[in-house]
C-alpha positions, 0 to 999 in steps of 0.5 A: 225556566231555571238556570240549568235549562237556560244554560242548555239552550245557550249551549245548543245555540252556541254549537248549532252554527259553523265551527268558525263561529263556535265560542268555546268559552260560552260552550265551556261555561254552559257545561260548567253551569250544569254542575255549578248551579247559578253560574252566570255564563256571560259574567264568566266570559267577561272575566276572560275579557278582563284577563285578556285586557291584562296581557300586554304582548299580543303574540303567541309567546307573549300570551304563553308567558302571560298565562303560564309564567305571570298568571301561573296557570298550570296542570293539576298533577296532584289530582288529574281526575278531579272533575273541577279540572274540566269546568272552566270557571274552576280552572280560572279560580284555582289556576289549575286544570287539565290540558284541554281546559287550559288550552281552551282558556289560552285560545279564548284569551288569544281570540280577544287580543288578536292572537290566533291559537289553534287547539290540537287534539293530539292523542292522549294530550291536548296542546295548542299551536301558533295559528299564525306562524305555525311550527310552534306549539305550547303545552298548557298543562306543563307550565306552557312549555314551548314545543317545536316539532321534535318536542311534540314527538318527544311528548308523544313518546313519553305518553305512548312509549313504543306502543304507538307511532307518531304521525304528523296528522296528530298535530292537525288543528282540531275543529271547535265541535270536536274540542267540545265533544272531547271536553264532554267525553272526558267527563263522561268517562270520569268520576261524574259518570258514576252519578246517573243524574250527572251522566244524563245531562252530560249525554244530553249536551253531547247529543246537541252537537251536530253531525255526530257519527251514528255510532256515537249518537247511539252510544250516547242515547243508550247511556242517557236511557240508562242514566234516566232509568236510575233517577226517574 
């Protein structure tokens, strides 16, 4: 069994259980392992352990300050569409990423130090919420900016203007399986989608997620058949 197949099996096992038990770091590194040959998922999870051990303030604000002020993680505004922004190992190495991968990193560091961080899949821009106290959010892409409810509204307005109304439901925590699905969808709609081989494994991983809506499953199966036809 090669490393890519092992990563697929680890991914499938990671997403098979209930959302509360899904390790986002494991799922994210398994995705990266399909693009980065030889990536050691366990070793990269240990690197998050090391990062977490260096955070000496186990609060939401302490974690936010640690990652985005001290460690200098930030959003890649120069090349947002770079697929490397979606691979968690590259995010950790380059200290830059897109909203969802930076959020997953904050959630996983938080989990290790006992700080509950909830992912929030606001339309168009992923953020995180203080899962213990509520009423406080953080925008990992923009330097870990702290947001209150009005700040979330303003961020949404900057993204959508008057074309879309803001609803409080947009700030509801996003289940773990939906976070993984969004990470995969970002790649499926990005530059990698032009390579049938890359698109095939993306669809294969996406299809491992349980309880996919039937329309989404059908779309992914059609995409995978098209990709397979190009390189088989």
